[in-house]
N, C-alpha and C positions, 0 to 999 in steps of 0.2 A: 919420714913416719906411717907414709902413706900404702908405702910398699906391706906393713906388718901388715896389717886385715886378710893381702892377699894371701902369706904363710897359715897368717891362724886358721882361715880356712880351709886352707889344701893339709895342714895336718890335720884342724877336726872333721871336718870330711871324711878325710882317711882314717882313721881313729871310731869312728861313726861306723865304719863297713865293717871294720872289723870284729868292729863287739856284733855288731849283727850279724857273722857269717857265726862268730861260736853259738850265736844265741842257736842257728839253724842246725849247730851242734847239736847242743844238749841242755834246747831249750827252757833257761831257767827266767825266769818272769825278774830276773834283776837284769840282766840282760838284756829286753825289752828295753825297760824302763830303762836306762841307762842309755843304753840308744836311741831313743826320745831323746832326748838330755841333748847330747852329742850333735842331734839335728836339730835341736829348736839353737844348740851353741851354734854355728855351723850359720842356720838362713842368720841371725845375729850380727855376728865379722862378716859374712857375705854382703849383706845389709851396708857399710860401714864402707866396701868396696867401691858399695856402687850409687852411692849419699855420697863418696871423696869424685864422682867425675859430674855429677847433678845431683839437682836435686828432687827428692820424689814426696810427695804424702804416705802413700801409703805406705815404701822403702823403709819411711822414717820409722808409721807405723809397728811394723813389722820387724827394726829394730830395735824397737821399746821394747811390745811383746816378748817377745823371745828371748831376747838378751837382759833383759833387767829385770824381768817379771818373770818365766816361766822354767828359766834355764837349769837354777840351781836348785828350784821344788822338783820333775825330774830327776835328776842325777843325784840328787837325796835320794830322790823314792825308790830309785833300787836298786841301794846301799841297805833301803831298811827291807826288802824285801828276800837279799840276800842276809842276812842279822835275824829281822824276828819271827819265832819259830812258830809263836802261839796258832793255833791253822784258824785264818776268816780277819787274822787284823790287816798287814800289809795289803790285801788288799778292798778291804772297806778304807781307808786312806788311800789310797789310789782312786776310788773311788770320790773322794772326797772332794779330792786332790784336780781330776778330771772334770766335776761340778763346778770348780773355784777356777778352772785354765779357760773353761768357755764361756765366763761369766765376763773374766778380762781383755779376754781377745774383744768380748763385747761392750765392752768397756773404753777398748785402747781401739779398738778399729773406730767408735762413731766420735769418737772425740775431736770435737773442733778443733783447727789450726790458727794460730792469732797470725796478725797483721806481719810480725814479724819471719815471717817462711818467705814473706818476698825475698829481706837480706840478709837470707842463705847463702853462707862463702863456701865453694869446697874446697875451699885451701884450707879451711878452717877443718877441725875435729867436731863432729858433731857431738860425739859428746859434751864440747862447751857451748853448746846453741841450742840446743834440744829443750832444753826447761824455758827458753823464752819464747821459743814457737809448741811448738805441742801442751794444750791446756790439759793441765792434768789433772781430774776434779779429788775429791779426796780422800773419795773411796779406790780412786786406783791408785794413791800415793797411800793406802791403807796396806792395798792385797802385794803389792810392793816389800814393799820395806817385810810383811810377815812371812810371806811367798817367799822372800831369800835369808830368813831364817832361819826358816821349820827346813829349810834346803840346803843349807850349809852345815846346821846342826848335823844333820843325817850322814851326812855326804862328811866332811871331815872327821866328828862323831863317831862314825862305824868304820871310822878307816884306821885312825888311832886304837879302838878299841881290838883290832882283829889284829893291827899290831903288837898289840902290848897282851896277848892273846899267846899268837907266835913266839914272842922273848919271851915268856912265860914259857910256855913246855920246852923251849931250846929249842922245836921245830920250824923248818919247812923258811929258813934265814932268809932265802928270795922274795918267799910274799909279806916277811915285815917289810921284808925293801920294797918294794911294791906298794905297796900301804901307805910307809910313809912316804912315798915322790907321791904316790894322790895329794894325802889328806895336804902337801903341800901348795899341790897345782889346783887343791879348788882354792883355797886362799891369794890362790895372788888376783883369780881378777877382783874378789873379793876386796883389794887392794886401790884399782882403781876410783874408786867413789874416794877416797881418801884423797889420789893425786888430784884431781879433779879441785875439791877443796885448798885442794894447796894451791892452782893454781898451774895444774902441767897437765891437761886435758891427754893433751898426748901420751903419759904413758899409759891413761889406760888398754893403747893396745898394745903395748909391750906386756903391757896384765894378762892378759887376753891367751897372750902368743907364748908365753915362760906357763901359763896355768893351763894347756892341752902339751904343750910338752909334756910338761910335770908326768902330767895323768897318764900321758898315753904310754909316754916309758914306765908307768910303775905302772900301768895294767898288762904289759909287757910281762913283764918280771913276776910280779902274780900269777898270770897265768903258763907258764914255760909253769913245760916239766924238767928239773932238773935231769940227765947222763945217768948219777946218782948220787941218791939223798940219804945226807947225813945221820947216822942216827942220833936220838938224845941223846942231850947234854945231862949226866946224873945232878943233881942240884944237891947231892951227900958231898 
């Protein structure tokens, strides 16, 4: 299972590069937000790779900040930029998210470690150890919960809504499939917490890999232009 974060990191950074390249061509702000979210995702999985070799308090904090706190929110922010048409709303929310992200960063990076850090085991996943090592204040926990709910609802809800629109109009079937895969991929890492509670922390690594792969495939499906676009099917 310790090799899985390596695969997740490779897939996620490849995904981030693909989205950023599309941003350079299209200049859509949603692509920039997704790039930021994927970069944070990649830092989280890369931190797992490092923590599987040796303990580092700074890497642990970046793992928690990027992976547990910020990734979902910034990916969801990209979806809001794509779907919210009212002028200024998405950018206002982005400014608020940026401010909260800075606050979360300051809180997590200055959070003290407990004496349990001396007993850290590289053979065990960080997901099964961090709660005993990192002292999280009530505010840190609250921000983690709020940002994950915000990001997951925006990303998954937006993908499902887009898929529904394409299904209802009977057009762009490939985009409908792509959005369904993105929604499924976004939900996969969210299941990691459930596996931890079930005493299966190793499976969090698998959900991260599955999530990255599904979202990458979904993105490719949603952005690929078919050689022949099928005509809309009449609903009569």
